[in-house]
N, C-alpha and C positions, 0 to 999 in steps of 0.2 A: 796929699801925698807928700811925704817928707823924706829927703835924702840926707843922710849924715856922711860927712867927709872928714878924714884925718889928713892934714897937710903937714909935711915935714919940711923944715927950713934947713938948708945945708949952706956951707960946709959944716962939717961935724962940729967944728969949733963953734958954729953958730946954731947948732941943731936945736930945733924947737918943734914941738908937735902942737899944731893948731887944730882944734875941732870946729868944724863949720857945719851947721844945720841948714840945709837948703829946702825950703817948703815950696812945692810946686803948686801953684794955684790952679784949681780946676776951672775949666770952662765947660759949659753944657754942650759938648760936641758928640754925645752918644744918645741915641734914642733907645727906649725900651725895645727889646727884641725877643720874640717868641721863637722857640726852636723850629716850629713849623707854622706856616701861616694859616693852616686849616686843620681843623680837627672834626672828626665825625663821632657823634655819640648815638648809640642805640638805646632808646629809653622806651619802655612799655607804656602804653597809654593808661595802663592800670596802676602805674607807679603812684604811691600816695603823695599828697602835698607834704612839703618839707623834706622830701627825699633830696639827698646831697650827692653830687657827682663831681669828682675831682678833675681839675683842669691843670694843664701844664703851666708852670710859672715863667714869666718873661725875665730877661736879664738886662740890667742897665749898668754899663761899665763906669758911668760917671760916679762922682763922689756922692756922699750922703745928701749933700745939699741939692744935688741934681738927680737924686735917685727917684724911683717911682713913688709917687705920693698917693695916687688914687687910681681906681678902675671905673670904667663906665661900660654899661651893657645896653645895647639897643638892637631892635630888629633891623634886619637888612631889608630895606624897603624894596629894593629892585628884585629880590628873589622870593619875596613872600607870595604865597598862593592867594592871600586875601588881604589886600592893602588896608581894608577897613579895620582889620584886626591888629594892625601894626603897633598901635599905641598900647596894646594890651600884652605886656610881657608875661610869659608863662614862668620865667625864671628870674632869679635875682643872683647877683654875684656877691659872694662873701670872700673877703681877702684878709690875710694876716701878714703884716710885714715884720719880719724878724730883725734882730739887732744886726745881723750880718747883711742886712738889706735884701735878703731873699724873701720871697713871698710864697704863701700857700693860698691857692685859689680854689674855690668850690662853687659849683653851680647849684643853686637851691631851687627846687620846684615850688612855685608859689601858687600855681593855678592848675587844675586838672587838665590833663591832655585828652584829646579826642581825635583818634586817628581818622575817624570817618569825616571829620571836618578838615583836618590838616594833618597830612601824613609826614610832612617835613617842616622843621622850623629853622630859619636862617637868622643867626644873630652875629653881631660884631662886638667883640670884647676889646675895649681900648684901655691901654695902660698909659698913664700920664705922669711925666716926671716933674721935678721941682724947678725946672728952668723957667726963664722968662724971656722970651715966650717958651712955654713948655714944649718938649718933644714927646711924641707919642709912638706907640707900637700897637698893632692890632692883631687879633686872632679871629679868624672867621670860624664860627661854630655852626656846624650843621647837626641838628638833632633829628635823627630818624625815629619817628614815632612808631613803635612796634605795636602791632595789633594785639589786643586782648579780646577775649570772647565776652564782650559786654553788650552785645546786641542779640536779641532773639529773632529768628526768622519772622517775617511779617507777610501774611497772605494778602493777595490783591483784594479779596473779598472775604468777609466773615461767613457768607452763605453763598453757595453755588446752587442754582436750580437748573435741572435738565429735564426736558420732556421728550420721551422716546416711545415709539411703538413697541408693542410686546414682541414683534418679530424682528427686533433689532439684530443685526448680524453678529454672530458670535465671533470672538477674537478681534473685535473692533473697539476703537477708543470711544467711550461714551462721554467722558468728561476729562478736563485737564485743569489742574490747579497749579498756582504758581506762588511761591513765597520768596521774598528777597531778604538777604541778610547783609547788613551794612558792614559786617566785619570782613577781614581779609584772609585769604588763604583757606586753610581748613576750617577756621572759625566762621568763614562765610559760605562754606560748602553745605548745601541743604539736601537732606534725603527725606522722602515722604513715606509714611506708613499709615496703615489702618490702625486705629486703636484696638486694644485687645478684644473688646466686645464685638466691634464691627468685624474683625477678622474671624472670630468664632462663629458669628451668625451668618455672615455673607461671604466668607472667604472662598466658598465653592462657586460663587456666582460672579464675583468681581475680583480682579487682581490689581494691585497698585504697582506702577512702575516707580521704583524707589528714586530714580534719578531725574526723570523729566516730569513727574507729576501726573502722568496719564493714568486714568482709570479705565481698565479694559474689561469688557464683558466676556467671561469664559464659559458661561453656561446660559442656556436659553432662558429668556424672561417669559413670564407667564402672568398676564393680567389677572387671570382667574385665581392664581395662587397668592399673588401679592401685587398691590397696585402702587406701592411707594416704598422706596428704600432710603434710609437715612444713614449716610456713611460719615463717620467721624474720622478725619484725616489729621495726622500730626506731621508738622514739618520740624525736623530736628537738625541742628548743625553738628559739625564734627569737631567742635571746639574742645579744648582740654584745659584744665583738668575736668571741667564739667561742661557738658553741652547744654544748649538752650533750645527751647521748643515753643511752638505755638500751634493752635488748632483751628480748623475750619470745618464746616459741615457741607457735604454735598447731598442734596435732596434730588433723588431720581424719581420722577413720576412716570409711571408706565401707562400708556394709552392702549385701550383695547382695540384689537383688530379681529376680524372674523377668521380666526384660525382654529376653531373647534367645530368639528362636525357634531350633529346631534348624536346622542348615545341612547340606544334603544335597549330597554330591559323588559323581558317577558316573564311574567309570573303566572304560570298556567294553573288551572284547577286540577289538571291531571298531568303531571310531568312524567315524561318517559326518558329523561336525560337531557343533554345539552341540545337546545333548539329543537326539541321533539316533544310534541304535545299529543295527548290522547283525548279523543272525543268518542263517547259511546254512540253507537248506532241507535236508530229509532227514537231519538229525542226530537222534540218539536223545534221548529225554527225559533230564532232569537234566544237560543240557549247560550248562556255565558261559557266562553271557552278559556279566556285568559285576560289578565290585566296587562296593559302596555304602559310602561312609564318611560317617557322620553325627556332627557335633560340636555341642556346645552350650556357649557361653562362660560360662554361669552355673555356680553352685557348688552342691554337694550335690544334693538331689532336683531342684532347678531345672535341673541339668545332666545328670540321668539321662534316658535316651532309650529310647523304644519305637517300633518301626516295623512297618508292614505294607503289603501291596499291596492296592489296591482290588480288589474281587471280580473274579477272572479265572480261567479254566480253562486258560490257556495258559502262565502263568509262576508262579513261586513265589519267595518271599524266605526265604533261610536265614540264621539268626543264626550269626555266626562267633565273636565275642568281646565282652566288656563294654566294649571301647574304641569301640563304635559301628560295628563292621564287619559288613556283611551281604554276601550274594551273591545275585544274580539268576540263577535257573536256569530252563531250559525245563521245561514239564510235558508237552508233546506233541512229536511230530515234525511239522514244518511242511512244507506244500506251497505254494510260492510261486505256483504257477499257480491255486490256489484262493483264496488271500488273501495279498496281498503286503505288508501292513503292519498293525501293531497299536499301540494307544495304551495305555501302562502308567502308572498313577499310584501313586507311593510316598507314603505318608502317615506322618509322624513327629510325635511329641509328647513333651514333657518330662514329668517327674513332679512338677512344682510343684503347690502347692495349687490354683492356677488354671492348669492346663496351657496351654502355648502350642503351637500346631500349625503345621506347615508341610508342604507337599507339593511334589512335583516330577513333572511330566508328561513322559514319555519316549516318543518315537516310535521304534518298532522296525520296521525294514524287513527283510523276509525276502529274503536275498540268493540270487541264482539260482545253481544248479549245472546243468551240462549234462545234464539227465535227460530231455529230450524230443527225439525224432527230427523232422526236418523233415517236413512233410506237404504233398504235392502237392495242388493243387486238383483234379486228375484223375489217375486211375490209368492212363488211356490217352488219348493225344492222337491223333486220326485226322485226317490231312491229305491233301488232294488236291493233287498237283503235276503240272503238265503236263510231258511229256517234252521233251527238248531245251531245257531251261530254261537261263537265263543263269547264269553262275557267280557265286558269292559273293552270293547274295540271301537275305534273311531269309524263313523259311517259317513259323515259329511262335515264340511266346514262352511258355515254361513258367513256372509260378509255384508256389513252395513257401513255406510259412510255418512258423515254429517258435514254440512257446508259451514258450520261454525268452526271455531278454532280453539286451541288450548283445551282446558278442562271441559268446555262446552262441546267439544268434538271427540272427547275420549269416550269410547263406546264400551258398554258392558252388556253381556248377553245373559238371558235367563229364560227358563221355561215356566217360571212361576209368574203369575200376574203381578206386575209392580203395584204395590198397594196405594201409593200416594202420587204416582207420576201422572203427568199429562199424557194421555193416550191419544189425544186428538181425534181424528176420524176413526180410530180403531177401537173406540170405547164402546164395545158391545160385549155381551156376556156369553161368549162361546169359548171361554178360556179352558186351559188344560185341567184335567182332573188329577187327583193324586195318583191315579193309575199310570198316567204317562210319565209323571215325575219319578215313579219307581222303576220304570223301564228304561228311561233315557236321562241323560244329563248334558249340559252344555258348559264348556269352559268359559268363565265370564269374560276373559280378556281376548282369547283367540277365536271364539265362536265355533270351536270344534264340538260337534254333537257326538256323543258316545252312547252306545247301547249297553245297558247294565246287566241285562238278563238274556238268557237264551229264549228265543221266540218260536212258538209252534204255529206254523202256517195254518194248520187245520183249526186252530182256535182264533187266530188273528190274521186273516189273509192280507189285510191292509190296516195300517195305523196312520191316523191323521191327527197332528197336533200343531200347536203354535210355538214359535220362538220369538222372544222379545229382544229388541235392541234399545237400550236406554243410554242417555248421555250423562248419567250420574250414578256411580256405583251404590250410593246410599238410597237411590230411588226416592229422593225428596220431592217436595212439591215443585221444585225448580227443574226437575228432570223432565225430559221429553222422550217419549218412547214410541216405537212403531213395531209392527210385527209382520212376520212372514209365516207361511204354512209349510210344514214338512209332511209330505205324504210318502209313507214307506210301503212298498210292495214286497210282501214276504214271498220269496221265491221257494217253490216246492222242491223237496227232495223225496226220493222214494223211501219213505220211512213208515208207511202205514200198510198193514196187511188187510186184505179184504175181510170184511166182517159180515156174517150172516145176520139177518134180522132177528132170527130166533136160534136158539141153540139146538132145538129139537123140532123137527117137522113131522107131522102125522098125516098119513094119506090112507085111503081105502080104494080097493079096486075089485071088481067082480072077477070070479074065477073064469077060466077058459076064454078070456078075451084074446083076440088075435094079437100077434106080434106087433109091437109098436104102439100099443094102446097107452095113452097118456095117463099117468097116475097123478102127477102134481108138478109143482114148480117151486124150487128153492130161490130165495132172493138174498143177495149179498151186495155190499157196497165198499168201495175203496175211497177213503177220504182224500187220497192224494189227487193232485190235478193231472190232467192229461200231460204226457202219456203214461204218467205213473199210476193212473187209476184203472188201468186195464188188467183184467184177471180172467181166469177160466175155472170151470167146475170139473172135478174129477172124482170118480168112485174110488174109495179106499178099500183095497183088498187086504185081508188078514189071513193068517194060516187056517183059521176056522170059519172064515166067511169069505165067499167068492161072489160078491153081489153082481159083478159084471157079466156073469153067466145068465143072470135072471133079469137084470135091469140095465138100463143105459141112461146116461144124462147128457143133455146138450151142453157142450162146454161153454157156450156163450149165453144161452137163454136160461140154463138151469132147469130146463124141462126134463122130467123123469118119465121114461116110457118103459114098457115091458120088452124084454129081449127074448121071451119064450112064453108059452102058455102056463098059467099058474093053476094049481089044483089045490083048492082050499082043504080037501080031505087029506091031501098029502102034507100041506103045511098052511096054517091059517094066518101067520104073521111073520114078518121079516124085519130085522134091524141091521142097519149098516151105516157107514159114514160117507159123507160127501165132503170133499175138500175144495175150498175156494183158494186158488193159487195165483199170486201176482205174476203177471206175464213177464215182468222185467226183472224180478228178483224172486226166484223159486223158493227162497227161504222165508218169504213173507206169505204165510198161509193161515187159514183158520178152518175149522171143521164144524159140521153140524150133524146131528144124529137124525137118521131117517127111520 
């Protein structure tokens, strides 16, 4: 430092200006001094080598001779996390001393940082001046190593294996994975996810807790459907700008438990619907009824099956093979008319330590065969029918029943002999003639017998014919028929006039016979039945013939006698009429000539 002085000499008369240069000689009495004794630098661990970070420059007030000549950088041993690493500086100091003795300081990264090893670096920067001995100034540098997402999560295990029973409780944790990330903050925060394929395939069975790594069962496991699950799990951190991930595998092995009952499937020979089987009557014992297939989805003894029929004398269960196949057979010959249905229970169980049972109740209906003849309610129908009846009137309804059912019991009636039907005990040849079928008919479905013509009792006082009941309207060889007799008594009405045996009767008598002498007898007949067949005889008088003065006739016997003495010479022959008159209807008469 130099001070320049101007000195004036007085008085004026002696005035003189003297220039004096005073050079102040420096001594090293100032040490280098940083504005602040401590500086904090935040540097990412991902900063590349040779990265430069500016530092504040110190000031030394001394002259150039004693100005700052060099800088030194060393670790701060007392504050380092790892003393063994102290000799390894991560930074170097670069300085530039200008002409004005000011400095530019830069901290240069010479070795990669690793926050996971050391998150803070403590260094001391020393500025040394030119004195002897030199004076120094220090700056404490704290480097805060900021985390970079340079570490992927790491699972504890590459493979997790879990063995669980198939009845594992739903909504329970079945496995737990754990992954650590050495990074800090969000870079070290780990979330867990199923990979895409695992989520698509098993997302309805398992759920992943994204935050704690728990795998939860959300749907029932079933050994019979799947015995093992392989879950691919990804652990991903929340680092930015790009996250890192790793994977592990969780293998879940499902152990069978006896959780399935045997399943019984019936395949009948004659199905009548759900759990209903038909068996025809009159079949021999050991007739096949149905196939029984029993399955059990469990494994080993849990899937082995044994079956039996609940106590019955009518059916039996025959073992076929170890694949769970059985057959239901009949034990007796059935008669539907005695019992038309049976209930059959099949009981099956597996061979597990605690066996599971199942049963199936089957209704067996005995199917009808046409083994019964129709039965008339009467073997003989006796009917009274007045003669001279109207045509096409109903006279009787016959009724037959059949113990069979369905079409086998649908009865049709006929007056004609069924040509091909089974007539059973009625197969004898006294069937109806064409005559009867012309006079009568029967309605096939109702059994109503109708008379077709007007009948004259005097020709047919009784009519006897057969009616057939068959259980097939086609009267095939499968039809069964029976018959009943219909006997019709034709009731009389007074419709016949008495009829003389001859239209002319000739008699002779001697003259002069006494009064009451028998001449002869006329004979007549009334075809009606009593009382309509009663009649009487009467002499018929005309204007020119008065026979009652000469003759008399017995009204009942028809005996003709004289009513006076006859004289041949007066008259040798006589002709007159005798009338036979119905006693109940005087209009019914006939006459004969005497």
